[in-house]
DODRENNU-337717 format. One record per atom (N, C-alpha, C): x negated, y negated, z; residue in three letters. Coordinates in steps of 0.05 Angstrom, whole numbers, plus 5000, padded with zeros to 4 digits. Each point is the difference from the previous one (the first is absolute). Example, Ala and Ser with C-alpha at 12.3 -4.5 7.8 and 13.67 -1.06 7.14 Angstrom:
BEGIN
473651145156ALA 501849765000ALA 498249765000ALA 500749794986SER 498449765001SER 501549785014SER 
end
This chain:
BEGIN
449449554653MET 499650235018MET 502750075013MET 500750255001THR 502550095012THR 499849995031THR 501949885013LYS 500049995029LYS 500850275011LYS 499050065024ASP 500750265012ASP 502849995011ASP 501550214997VAL 502750025010VAL 499950175026VAL 500749885022ARG 499750145025ARG 502650065014ARG 502249934988GLY 502650055013GLY 501249765012GLY 501050025025GLY 501349775012GLY 500350035030GLY 501249795012ILE 500349995029ILE 502849895006ILE 501250125020LEU 502749925010LEU 499749855026LEU 501549785003TYR 500249865025TYR 502850015011TYR 500350075025TYR 502549975014TYR 500049735015TYR 502149854995GLY 500349755015GLY 501249784983GLY 500349775013ASP 501049764986ASP 497949914980ASP 500849984974ASN 498149944979ASN 498649735004ASN 501349815014LEU 498749755005LEU 497550045018LEU 500450155021GLU 497850055018GLU 497850174987GLU 500850204984VAL 498050174986VAL 498449834980VAL 501449844985LEU 498649834980LEU 497949825014LEU 500849885022ARG 498249815014ARG 497750145013ARG 500550245010LYS 498050145016LYS 498050174984LYS 501150124978TYR 498450214986TYR 499249944972TYR 501549844985ILE 499549974971ILE 498449754995ILE 497750044987GLN 498149784995GLN 501049804979GLN 498949775001ASN 500549804979ASN 499250114972ASN 501749954981GLU 499450064972GLU 498950294996GLU 501550195011SER 499150284999SER 501950184984SER 502349884991VAL 502150164987VAL 500449914971VAL 500350194982ASP 500349934971ASP 503049964993ASP 501750155013LEU 502949994993LEU 501650035025LEU 502049835004ILE 501950035021ILE 502850044987ILE 501350215008TYR 502850044993TYR 501550025026TYR 502149845003LEU 501750015024LEU 502950014993LEU 501450175014ASP 502850054996ASP 501349965028ASP 500149765010PRO 501049955027PRO 503150035001PRO 501150045024PRO 502949995003PRO 501149754988PRO 502350024987PHE 501049774984PHE 502049835016PHE 500450055025ASN 502049855016ASN 502850054988ASN 500550254993SER 502650074988SER 502150055022SER 499150005025LYS 501850055023LYS 501250284999LYS 498550194989ARG 500950284999ARG 498150175017ARG 501150235010ASP 498450195014ASP 499350234980ASP 497650105002TYR 499250224982TYR 499250245016TYR 500950234991ASN 499450265013ASN 498350184983ASN 498350155012ILE 498550214986ILE 501850254999ILE 500150124977ILE 501650244996ILE 498250244999ILE 500050165021PHE 498450245000PHE 501550234986PHE 498650214993LYS 501350234988LYS 500550215021LYS 502250154997GLU 500550245015GLU 498850234985GLU 499650245013PRO 499050234986PRO 501650074975PRO 502649935000SER 501750064978SER 499549824976SER 498449785005GLY 499549814979GLY 501949775001GLY 502150015017GLN 502049795002GLN 498949785019GLN 501149754997PRO 499149785017PRO 500750075029PRO 498349915018SER 500350065028SER 502349845012SER 501350125020ARG 502149855014ARG 498849805020ARG 497450035005SER 498749825019SER 498149814986SER 501149804986GLN 498349814986GLN 498749815021GLN 497649934994ILE 498449845019ILE 500049714991ILE 500549825019HIS 499949714994HIS 497149924994HIS 499549934975ALA 497249934992ALA 499449715006ALA 501749824992PHE 499549725007PHE 502649844995PHE 500149785014GLU 502349824997GLU 499149764983GLU 501349974977ASP 499149794981ASP 501449745007ASP 499549905024SER 501049745008SER 498049895020SER 499949745001TRP 498149865017TRP 501549825019TRP 498849935023LYS 501349845020LYS 498249765007LYS 501349785004TRP 498549765010TRP 499850035030TRP 497850125008ASP 499550045029ASP 497549845008ASP 499050055024ARG 497849855010ARG 497550034981ARG 499650244990LYS 497750054982LYS 500249834975LYS 502449994988ALA 500549844976ALA 499549715006ALA 501049905023GLN 499649725008GLN 497049945003GLN 498550185014GLU 497249965004GLU 498549994973GLU 500750184982THR 498750014974THR 500649754984THR 502549905002PHE 500849754986PHE 498349775011PHE 499749985026GLU 498449785011GLU 497150034992GLU 499050244998TYR 497350054990TYR 499649894972TYR 502050054983LEU 499849914972LEU 500249704997LEU 501449875019LEU 500349714999LEU 497549865008LEU 498250135014ASP 497449895008ASP 498150004976ASP 499249774990THR 498449994976THR 497150105005THR 499450065025ASN 497450145006ASN 500250294991ASN 502450114998ASN 500450284993ASN 500950044972ASN 501349804988ALA 501050034973ALA 499749734986ALA 499650004973PRO 499849754985PRO 502549835004PRO 499649744997ALA 502249815006ALA 502450054981ALA 499550064975ASP 502350044981ASP 501550255007ASP 498650215010LEU 501450245009LEU 501649955025LEU 498949855018SER 501649935025SER 502549844992SER 499749814982ARG 502449854992ARG 502050174987ARG 499150184982ASN 501950174985ASN 501550205018ASN 498650125019ILE 501350205017ILE 502049865019ILE 499349755009LYS 501849855017LYS 502549934984LYS 499749914975ALA 502349934984ALA 501850244995ALA 498850234995MET 501650244996MET 501650085024MET 498650005023VAL 501450085025VAL 502249795007VAL 499449754995ASP 502149795004ASP 502450064982ASP 499550094976PHE 502150054981PHE 501650265006PHE 498650225003VAL 501450265004VAL 500950045029VAL 498749865019GLY 500750035028GLY 498250195014GLY 500049985026ARG 498450185017ARG 501550265005ARG 500350154979ASP 501550255001ASP 498350224988ASP 501350214990SER 498650234990SER 498349934975SER 501149844982LEU 498549934976LEU 497649825007LEU 500549815018GLY 497849835009GLY 497850165013GLY 500750195017ALA 498050175013ALA 498550164979ALA 501450114980TYR 498750154979TYR 497949844985TYR 500749754993LEU 498249834985LEU 497549925017LEU 500549955025VAL 497849925018VAL 498050245003VAL 501150245005MET 498350235005MET 498650084974MET 501249964977MET 498650074975MET 497849804994MET 500549745006THR 498149794994THR 497350055015THR 500150065026VAL 497650035015VAL 498450244990VAL 501450214991ARG 498650244989ARG 498849954972ARG 501449844984LEU 499049944974LEU 497449835001LEU 499849845021ILE 497549845004ILE 497750205004ILE 500450205016GLU 497950205005GLU 499450164975GLU 502050064984MET 499650154975MET 498349844980MET 500549744999LYS 498349834984LYS 497150015009LYS 499650015026ARG 497350015010ARG 498550254992ARG 501350235001VAL 498750264995VAL 499750064971VAL 501449864982LEU 500050054972LEU 497449904987LEU 498850164983LYS 497649924986LYS 500649784980LYS 498049844992PRO 500549784980PRO 501150114974PRO 499450254993THR 501050114975THR 502650165004THR 501149995024GLY 502250185008GLY 502849894992GLY 501950185003SER 502849944995SER 501850095023SER 502249875004ILE 502050085020ILE 502750024986ILE 501450225006PHE 502750054989PHE 501950025023PHE 501849805002LEU 502049995021LEU 502750104989LEU 500950235011HIS 502550134991HIS 502349905018HIS 502049884987CYS 502349895016CYS 502550034983CYS 502249915011ASN 502550004986ASN 501349725001ASN 502349964987PRO 501149734998PRO 500849885027PRO 500150165021THR 500749895027THR 498249775008THR 497450034994ALA 498149795009ALA 497849944980ALA 500150114976SER 497849974981SER 499549714993SER 502149834998HIS 499649724993HIS 498549855022HIS 500550075025TYR 498549875022TYR 497150105001TYR 499750264996LEU 497350125000LEU 498349894978LEU 501249934977LYS 498549894977LYS 498849735008LYS 501549845015ILE 499049745009ILE 497750045019ILE 500350195018ILE 497850065020ILE 497550104985ILE 500450174981MET 497750114985MET 498749774984MET 501649834988ASP 498949774985ASP 498249835018ASP 500949965024THR 498649835019THR 497450135010THR 500150265005ILE 497750145011ILE 497950064979ILE 500950114977PHE 498250094979PHE 499649794978PHE 501649804999GLY 499749794980GLY 501950044976GLY 501349794992LEU 501950014977LEU 498750124975LEU 497549934995GLY 498750094976GLY 499250295000GLY 500150135023ASN 499350285003ASN 502450194998ASN 502349894997PHE 502450174994PHE 499650114971PHE 500350264998THR 499550134974THR 502550124987THR 501650155015ASN 502450114989ASN 502150035022ASN 502549974992GLU 502350105015GLU 500950254986GLU 499450235011ILE 500750264988ILE 502750085010ILE 501750084982ILE 502750105007ILE 499950314997ILE 500350135023TRP 500250304999TRP 503050064999TRP 500850094976SER 502850074995SER 500550295006SER 502050065017HIS 500650285007HIS 503150044999HIS 501149994976PRO 502950034998PRO 501150275008PRO 498350195005ASP 500950275007ASP 500650035030ASP 499649795015THR 500650015029THR 503049985005THR 501050125022PRO 502950005004PRO 501149735007PRO 502749984998GLY 501349755006GLY 501149854976GLY 502749984997ARG 501249874978ARG 502249815010ARG 499249765009PRO 502049815011PRO 501949904977PRO 502349915008GLU 502049914981GLU 500449705001GLU 498849865019ARG 500449715003ARG 497549844992ARG 497850144993TYR 497649864990TYR 498450204984TYR 498049904985PHE 498350174984PHE 498350185019PHE 499750254994PRO 498450185017PRO 497149895002PRO 499050005024ARG 497349915006ARG 498150234997ARG 498650014977LYS 498450244993LYS 497149924993LYS 498949815014HIS 497249944995HIS 498749905026HIS 497350035001ASP 498449875020ASP 498149814986ASP 498949815015THR 498149814990THR 497350055012THR 497950004983ILE 497350035009ILE 498449754991ILE 499049855019LEU 498549764994LEU 497050065000LEU 498849944977TRP 497150054997TRP 498549745000TRP 498149985019TYR 498249785001TYR 497150105000TYR 498249854987VAL 497250055001VAL 498749825020VAL 497650075009LYS 498649835019LYS 498649774985LYS 499150054976ASN 498549804985ASN 500850024971ASN 501349804989ARG 501050014973ARG 497850024979ARG 497649925008ASP 497750014981ASP 498750274998ASP 500750185018HIS 498450265000HIS 501650215015HIS 501550164985TRP 501550225013TRP 500050244982TRP 500950235010THR 499950254986THR 502750064988THR 500050074974PHE 502450094987PHE 499350204978PHE 500650255004ASN 499350224982ASN 502450064981ASN 500349854979ASP 502350044982ASP 500050284988ASP 497750114994SER 499950264987SER 501050225018SER 500049965026GLU 500850215019GLU 503150015003GLU 501449804991VAL 502949995006VAL 501749974975VAL 498850034976ARG 501649974976ARG 502150224998ARG 502349924988VAL 502250194996VAL 500650024970VAL 501150234991PRO 500550044972PRO 502049804988PRO 499649934975ILE 501849834986ILE 502150174987ILE 502549904999LEU 502250154988LEU 499350064970LEU 500850234991GLU 499450094973GLU 501149794979GLU 502449905005GLU 501249814981GLU 498549735000GLU 498449955021SER 498549755002SER 497350024987SER 499050244995LYS 497350034990LYS 499749894972LYS 502149994984VAL 499949894973VAL 499049715001VAL 500849855021ARG 499349725002ARG 497149975010ARG 498750225008TYR 497449985011TYR 497850134982TYR 500750034974LYS 498150134982LYS 497649824993LYS 500449745002THR 497849824993THR 499749795021THR 497749875000PHE 499549775018PHE 501949774992PHE 500949865020ARG 501849774994ARG 498849765014ARG 500549774988VAL 499249745012VAL 502549845004VAL 500649945025LEU 502349845007LEU 499149775019LEU 500749764992GLY 499349775017GLY 497049975004GLY 498450094980GLY 497149975002GLY 498750225015GLY 501650205010ARG 498850225015ARG 500250264984ARG 497950165003LYS 499850254985LYS 501150235018LYS 501950164989TYR 501150225015TYR 498850264990TYR 499950205018LEU 498550244994LEU 501350184979LEU 502549984996GLY 501450144979GLY 499650305001GLY 498650114979GLY 499750294998GLY 498850135023GLY 498149875013GLN 498750125024GLN 502050045022GLN 501849805004SER 502050035020SER 501950234994SER 500550054975ALA 501750234993ALA 498850265008ALA 497350015000GLU 498650255008GLU 499650015030GLU 499249785012THR 499250005029THR 502349945018THR 502349904989GLY 502249915017GLY 499749715007GLY 501849905016LYS 500049725008LYS 499949975030LYS 499149775009VAL 500149945028VAL 502949965008VAL 500950135021PRO 502849975008PRO 500849715006PRO 502549944993GLU 501049735007GLU 500449995030GLU 501049785010ASP 500349975029ASP 502650115011ASP 501550154984VAL 502350155009VAL 499450294998VAL 499750145022TRP 499250285000TRP 502350195005TRP 500550174981GLN 502150205003GLN 498750265011GLN 499950035026ILE 498850235013ILE 502150125018ILE 500850254997PRO 502150125016PRO 499349995030PRO 502049945016ALA 499750015029ALA 499750295009ALA 499150045025VAL 499750275011VAL 502850095011VAL 501150214988LYS 502550115009LYS 499550215022LYS 501850025019GLN 499550175022GLN 499950304993GLN 501150074977ASN 499950284991ASN 497750054981ASN 498249814996SER 497850034981SER 497750145015SER 498150104984ARG 497750145012ARG 498149805014ARG 500149754991GLU 498349805012GLU 501149905027GLU 502650025004ALA 501249895024ALA 499050155025ALA 499349855020LEU 499050115025LEU 501849925024LEU 502349884993GLY 502049955021GLY 499749725013GLY 498049844992TYR 499649755013TYR 501749784986TYR 501349845015PRO 501749794988PRO 498249804985PRO 501049894979THR 498649804983THR 497450114987THR 499750274999GLN 497650114987GLN 499849904971GLN 497749904993LYS 499649904973LYS 498750224982LYS 500650004974PRO 498950204982PRO 497049984996PRO 498750224998LEU 497150004995LEU 499349854975LEU 501750034979ALA 499549874975ALA 499849705002ALA 501549885018LEU 499949715004LEU 497349925011LEU 499250145021LEU 497449935013LEU 497650074982LEU 500350214985GLU 497850074983GLU 499549794978GLU 502249894990ARG 499749794980ARG 498649755011ARG 500849925024ILE 498849775013ILE 497050055005ILE 499450235012ILE 497250065008ILE 498250024975ILE 501050134979LYS 498450034976LYS 499549724987LYS 502049835001ALA 499849744986ALA 498049825013ALA 499849985026VAL 498449795012VAL 497850095019VAL 499350264998SER 497850105016SER 498550214984SER 497650065009ASN 498350204987ASN 499350225020ASN 499150234989LYS 499250225018LYS 498049915020LYS 500450085025GLY 498249925021GLY 500849745014GLY 501949854989ASP 501049765013ASP 501650085025ASP 500649805016THR 501550045025THR 502849884997THR 502050165007VAL 502849924999VAL 501150005028VAL 501449785007LEU 501249975026LEU 503049994998LEU 501450165017ASP 502949985003ASP 500649965030ASP 500749755008PRO 500349945028PRO 502850095011PRO 501850094983PHE 502650115009PHE 500250274986PHE 498350195007CYS 499650244983CYS 502350205001CYS 501749995020GLY 502450185000GLY 499450294995GLY 501150104978MET 499650284992MET 497450054986MET 498549794993GLY 497350034990GLY 499850044970GLY 502049904984THR 499950034971THR 497549854989THR 499549765010THR 497649854990THR 497550165006THR 499750125023LEU 497650145007LEU 499850264983LEU 502250134995HIS 500050234983HIS 499049934972HIS 501149794989ALA 499349914973ALA 497049924999ALA 499149865021ALA 497249915001ALA 498150245001ALA 500750205017GLN 498350245002GLN 500050154973GLN 502350024988LYS 500250144974LYS 498349864978LYS 499949745001LEU 498549844980LEU 497249935008LEU 499050145021GLU 497249975009GLU 499449725010GLU 501849885015ARG 499549755014ARG 499850065030ARG 498449835014ASN 500150015029ASN 502449855009ASN 501050065024TRP 502449875009TRP 500149965030TRP 501649815008ILE 500649945028ILE 503049995003ILE 501150155019GLY 502949995006GLY 500549925028GLY 502149845004ILE 500849915027ILE 503050045004ILE 500850115023ASP 502850015006ASP 500449985030ASP 502349915008ILE 500549945028ILE 501450235015ILE 500650224986THR 501350225013THR 498450264997THR 499950155021HIS 498650264999HIS 501450204982HIS 502649964996LEU 501650174982LEU 498949974972LEU 499749754991ALA 498949964973ALA 497250104997ALA 498349955020ILE 497250094999ILE 499950304997ILE 501650145015ASN 500050294998ASN 501050104972ASN 502049874990LEU 501050074973LEU 497949954979LEU 498549785002VAL 497949954981VAL 497850215002VAL 499350065025LYS 498050215005LYS 500750264987LYS 502650085004ASN 500950254987ASN 500049994970ASN 500849764990ARG 500149974970ARG 497350034988ARG 498049865012LEU 497350014988LEU 498850285003LEU 500650135021PHE 498950285003PHE 501350184980PHE 502649984996ASP 501450174981ASP 499149954971ASP 499649744993ALA 499349934973ALA 497150034994ALA 498249955019PHE 497249994995PHE 498350185018PHE 501250105021GLY 498450165019GLY 498249835018GLY 500649745003ILE 498349835016ILE 501449925026ILE 498549955021VAL 501049905025VAL 498649745006VAL 501449784996PRO 498649745004PRO 499649945029PRO 498049835005GLU 499649905027GLU 502349815007GLU 501050025024ILE 502249835009ILE 499049835024ILE 500049744996VAL 499149815021VAL 502549895013VAL 500150015027GLY 502249905015GLY 501650215014GLY 499750254992GLU 501250225014GLU 498450075025GLU 501350095021PRO 498550085024PRO 498050224994PRO 497649975012LYS 497950204997LYS 499550155026LYS 501049895022ASP 499650135026ASP 502549955017ASP 499950115024ILE 502449995017ILE 500749725009ILE 497949835003GLU 500649725008GLU 501449854977GLU 499150064976GLY 501449874977GLY 502950104998GLY 500450255007ALA 502850114999ALA 501749875021ALA 498949965024ARG 501549865021ARG 500749724992ARG 498149864988GLN 500549734992GLN 502249984979GLN 500050194980LEU 502150004980LEU 502750065013LEU 500150185019ALA 502550075013ALA 501249765015ALA 498249845012MET 501049765014MET 500949794981MET 498749984977GLN 500749794980GLN 502650064986GLN 500350254991ASP 502350074983ASP 500550305003ASP 502050075014SER 500650285006SER 500750154974SER 501449874981LEU 500850134976LEU 497650064982LEU 498249804998GLN 497650054984GLN 498250225013GLN 499950005026PHE 498650225014PHE 501250274993PHE 502650015001GLN 501450254993GLN 499350094972GLN 500249824980TRP 499450084973TRP 497150084996TRP 498249875014TRP 497250074998TRP 499550285011TRP 501250065024VAL 499650275012VAL 501150214982VAL 502349964988LEU 501250204982LEU 498150054976LEU 498649804991SER 498250034977SER 497750195008SER 499350025025LEU 497850165009LEU 500550304996LEU 502550084999ILE 500750284997ILE 501550064975ILE 500249804982GLY 501450054974GLY 503050015002GLY 501149885022ALA 502949995002ALA 501049754988ALA 502650004993ARG 501249754990ARG 502049905021ARG 500449745001PRO 502049895018PRO 502750114995PRO 501550055021PHE 502750134997PHE 502149794996PHE 500049785015ALA 502049804997ALA 498949745010ALA 501349784994ASP 499149745008ASP 500049965030ASP 497749965011GLY 499849975029GLY 501549765011GLY 500749814982LYS 501449765009LYS 503050055004LYS 500950224988LYS 502950065001LYS 500450225021LYS 500449915024LYS 500250195023LYS 502550174997LYS 499650255009GLY 502350195000GLY 500250154975GLY 498449944979GLU 500350144975GLU 497850214995GLU 498050005018ASP 497850194994ASP 500250265017ASP 502050025017CYS 500450255015CYS 497550095015CYS 498749805012ASP 497550055015ASP 497850124983ASP 500149954975ILE 497950104981ILE 498649764988ILE 497450005000ASP 498549794987ASP 498950084973ASP 499450264997GLY 498950094975GLY 501150284993GLY 499650074975ILE 500950264990ILE 497950114981ILE 499850275001ILE 498050144983ILE 501450234986ILE 499650024974TYR 501050234985TYR 497550174991TYR 500250265003ASN 497950184992ASN 501250204981ASN 500149944974PRO 501150194980PRO 498050224993PRO 501050254999VAL 498350234992VAL 500150024970VAL 497749974987LYS 499950024971LYS 500950274990LYS 501649994978GLY 501050254989GLY 502350125015GLY 501149845019SER 502250105016SER 501949775006SER 502450065007GLU 502049805008GLU 499749925029GLU 498350145014LYS 499749955029LYS 498649735005LYS 501249845017VAL 498849745008VAL 500249985031VAL 497749975012TYR 499949955029TYR 500549715006TYR 501349945022LYS 500649735008LYS 498949945027LYS 498549795003GLY 499049915026GLY 500949725006GLY 500449945026ILE 500749735008ILE 497749895018ILE 499849745001VAL 497849875014VAL 501149785018VAL 499049995025LYS 500649785018LYS 497449875008LYS 499949734999VAL 497749855008VAL 500649835024VAL 498350015020LYS 500449845024LYS 497449845006LYS 500449745006SER 497749845007SER 500049915030SER 502250075014ASP 500149935028ASP 499950255018ASP 500949985024ARG 499850225019ARG 501750244991ARG 499050245004VAL 501450254991VAL 500350195024VAL 502050174998ASP 500450215021ASP 501450234987ASP 500650205016VAL 501150254990VAL 502849964987VAL 501449795009LYS 502749954989LYS 499949964969LYS 497849874991HIS 499849954971HIS 499750274984HIS 498750195012ILE 499850264986ILE 502750155000ILE 501449995022ARG 502650135001ARG 502049874981ARG 499949734998ASP 501749864980ASP 499250094972ASP 497450024995LEU 499150084973LEU 500950284993LEU 500150175019MET 500950284995MET 502950004991MET 501749835013GLY 502749984992GLY 500349884972GLY 498449804994THR 500049874974THR 499250204978THR 498050165006MET 499150214981MET 502250194993MET 501550085021GLU 502250194995GLU 502249874984GLU 500749755007ARG 502149864986ARG 499349954971ARG 497549944994GLU 499149944973GLU 499250254984GLU 500250235013LYS 499350264987LYS 497249994990LYS 498249885016ALA 497249994993ALA 498550255008ALA 498050084986ASP 498450235007ASP 498049945022ASP 499049765001TYR 498049935020TYR 500149705004TYR 498749915022CYS 499949715005CYS 497249935010CYS 499349754995ILE 497449895009ILE 500449765017ILE 498949995023PHE 500349785019PHE 497249875002PHE 499949744993ILE 497549855000ILE 500249785021ILE 498049985018THR 500149815021THR 497449855002THR 500349745006LEU 497649845005LEU 498750065027LEU 501750075019GLU 499150075027GLU 499650305002GLU 498550095020LYS 499550285004LYS 502550145009LYS 500750234987PRO 502550155009PRO 499650125027PRO 502150045014THR 499950125027THR 500050304998THR 499250135022GLY 500050295002GLY 502750124995GLY 502149895012PRO 502750114995PRO 500949984970PRO 499049794987MET 500749974971MET 498750234984MET 497550055005ASN 498750224986ASN 501250275006ASN 500850035025LYS 501250255009LYS 502750044986LYS 501649794999GLU 502750014987GLU 499750064970GLU 498049884988ALA 499650054971ALA 499250294995ALA 498250105017SER 499150284995SER 502250205004SER 502049935017LYS 502350195005LYS 501650054975LYS 499949814981GLU 501650034975GLU 498750214982GLU 497450065004GLY 498850214985GLY 499449944971GLY 500150214983TYR 499149984972TYR 502250104981TYR 499749944975PHE 501650144979PHE 498150114979PHE 500850214987LYS 498450134979LYS 500749874973LYS 497849914986ASP 500549894973ASP 499950234979ASP 500349944975VAL 500150204979VAL 497450164997VAL 497949895012PHE 497450144999PHE 499450145026PHE 502150025017ASN 499850145026ASN 498149875020ASN 499749734996GLN 498449855019GLN 501749905022GLN 498949975024ASP 501449885023ASP 499749704999ASP 502349864998ILE 500049714999ILE 501449905026ILE 498749845016PRO 501349895025PRO 502549844993PRO 502150045014LYS 502449854995LYS 499849715009LYS 498549955022ILE 499549735009ILE 497049965003ILE 499049804986GLN 497249935002GLN 499749725011GLN 498349965020ILE 499649745012ILE 497149914994ILE 499849754991PHE 497449884994PHE 499949725012PHE 497649935008THR 499549725006THR 499049864975THR 500349744999VAL 499049844978VAL 497050034998VAL 498750015023GLU 497150035001GLU 499150274987GLU 501550215005GLN 499350264988GLN 500249984969GLN 502149874990LEU 500349974971LEU 497749844988LEU 499249785015LEU 497849844990LEU 497450164999LEU 499850195018ASN 497650175001ASN 500150244981ASN 502150014984GLY 500150204979GLY 501750245005GLY 501350025023LYS 501850235006LYS 502549974983LYS 501050224989LYS 502350004982LYS 502150205010LYS 502549954993PRO 502250195007PRO 499650264984PRO 501250215010ILE 500050264986ILE 502650014984ILE 499750014974TYR 502350014982TYR 500350284987TYR 502450084994PRO 500450254985PRO 498649994973PRO 500549784985VAL 498649944975VAL 499749704999VAL 498249894983PRO 499649715000PRO 502549844995PRO 500249765013PRO 502449834996PRO 500249904971PRO 502549944993ASP 500549874974ASP 502349815004ASP 499449755008ASN 502049815009ASN 500449764982ASN 498249964981PHE 500149764983PHE 500050074971PHE 501349844984LYS 499850034971LYS 497149964991LYS 499050174983LYS 497249994993LYS 499649854973LYS 497949835000ALA 499249874975ALA 498750214982ALA 500449964974GLU 498850194981GLU 497049975000GLU 498750224996ARG 497050005001ARG 498949864976ARG 498049825006GLU 498649854979GLU 497250114997GLU 498749934978LYS 497250074997LYS 498449835020LYS 498050135012VAL 498349855019VAL 498349804985VAL 500249755008ALA 498549794987ALA 497050045005ALA 498449954979LYS 497150025002LYS 498849754988LYS 497649935010SER 498549784988SER 497150065005SER 498449964979ASN 497150065003ASN 499550295009ASN 501850184993GLY 499650285006GLY 500650085028GLY 501149815016ARG 500550065029ARG 503050015005ARG 500850195017ASN 502850025008ASN 500749775018ASN 502649955002THR 501049795017THR 499550075029THR 499449805016ASN 499850045029ASN 501149755014ASN 499549995026ILE 501249795015ILE 498549734995ILE 501549794998LEU 498849744995LEU 499949845026LEU 497749905007ASP 499649835023ASP 498949744989ASP 501749795001PHE 499249754987PHE 498049845015PHE 499350095024SER 498149835015SER 498050185016SER 499150214987GLY 498050175013GLY 501250195020GLY 498550075021ASN 500950185020ASN 502649915013ASN 502050175000SER 502749915010SER 499949945030SER 498150125015GLU 499949945028GLU 498949725005GLU 498549904981ASN 498849735003ASN 501049824978ASN 502550034993ARG 501149864976ARG 499749705003ARG 500849895022GLU 499949715003GLU 497249895001GLU 498250155013GLN 497249905003GLN 498650004973GLN 500950184981SER 498550044975SER 500949804978SER 502049845005ILE 500949814980ILE 498849735005ILE 498349914983ASN 498749745003ASN 501749784988ASN 502249955014GLN 501949794990GLN 500649825024GLN 500049744996PRO 500649825023PRO 502750055012PRO 500149995027ARG 502450055015ARG 500449785021ARG 502649985009ASP 500549805021ASP 499550135027ASP 500749855021GLU 499550115027GLU 501750245007GLU 502250054984ASN 501650245005ASN 499350244983ASN 497849974984GLY 499150224984GLY 501350024973GLY 501649794992MET 501450014975MET 498349864979MET 500250104975PHE 498549884978PHE 500949714996PHE 498049824995LEU 500649724994LEU 500849984971LEU 502049834994PRO 500949974972PRO 497949854983PRO 500250054974ILE 498349854981ILE 501149724999ILE 498349804998SER 500849725002SER 502049924979SER 499750094975ASP 501749914978ASP 502450194998ASP 501849985021THR 502350185001THR 501849984976THR 500449764990VAL 501849954978VAL 498449934975VAL 500750134978SER 498649944975SER 500749734990SER 498149874987GLU 500549744989GLU 500350014970GLU 500350254989ASN 500350024971ASN 502449864990ASN 500049924975GLY 502249864988GLY 502350184995GLY 502149894989ASP 502450164996ASP 500550054970ASP 497949974983GLU 500450054972GLU 500550294994GLU 502150064985GLU 500750284994GLU 498150114980GLU 499150255004GLN 498150124982GLN 501050284993GLN 499350094976ASP 500750264990ASP 497750185002ASP 500350225017CYS 497850185004CYS 500550274988CYS 502150024983SER 500850264990SER 497950134982SER 498149844989GLU 498050124983GLU 497350015013GLU 499849925026LYS 497550005013LYS 499550295010LYS 497550075002LYS 499250275008LYS 497649995019LYS 500050195019GLY 497950015018GLY 500049775019GLY 497749905008GLU 499949775018GLU 500149754984GLU 502249855003VAL 500549764982VAL 498649765012VAL 
end
């Protein structure tokens, strides 16, 4: 019986907390994770200008480095307690930290270990996990995965070769591959759909496949393989996403759809659930939706959540439910107190604006938090708006400063968004600026003031024409299953009563209790699954 495909759900927050609080035991068929590699590099999102050229104001997406801070120390101590982790895992993580030191790499391994324990818990017995990493830490992660999932459940080390990426060093061989570690939950019973991922055989090789062959007592498919193709080897030649390609959406480290489609087709079926706990630009979620799988995405930045939301709407016309974003003014105040930059990015997403510059780099944003472009179709005319977001006390000085910024930036209009109620003099000063006429002879206010509460209640700015601030994903066919269109997926019933509706044991803090057999006891005998099909 075909499972119903209902779409997916996005979570904003630390994936460790989300996994513990929301995701049930043995509820996920496939986990793909592409965590930061500890490469000690900073990555920026490249937005497009109306001209199509890269923006001069690239936004800091994430810092691919980890620090041994108090949180890392606390997590390390948690893992050393055999009440929280199996004894062999505690011994291994202690040995690794003793070896690499309590530095960025040690912090990375500790933070990954505690999350992988939770991923083991939520994975179904027939499920698979694919950990995408690079040579910086893949050898350490392999030991951690062996310990958590069991030596015998290691299935493949897949090499994703991407020689078309830039960089040609002269003192060592160019590093042009990533490593993807594939583990199954249970070696005796897992899903592998070989017919879904076969690739054509080279014409010159088909001569050798005209008949069945017997080698070493095993019968090979021969002629059938020549017609149906072969299961790909564990080295995958799939082009990386280039920034000038149609697939590129400007996000650093964006992975190609073809890579995720191969993984999802191989080890899951329609209606299964796919989890990406570091979803970033949402390539996994895009591929899952396209292939009629349910999905769960988690990311720790509102910038990524908004980009995923835009991508899914552009590609499929769907708007997923987002858990963790403020739903009311109190939630907005709480986010502003916790993280002013995340608050700013979230507010900008409410009006379709994009961040203008990195809020951490003071002095570079010219008192601008967001920018909006409104291109007139069939014309070279592009309106430009600037946005300022304030979460603390406001007064008329902020409006006067914004007027000067608007003139300096040659903007057509500006939007001022405040968490607190604007003062009478602020509204009066804004109204004095008056209106401008757009190409349709409409009056557009030059300065528009909104409270966050007004935006949450559905009030929207007045634009000359709709904004166009992000690169758009190409439109896909809307996935259907059982004759029904895709809609929002709620994995635990009514979203307002999500926690109450999940009948899963929890601790006193409301977190899911782990399954007792955290580490598999399967043996380490190597097995060949290349000819297995369906649920093995």
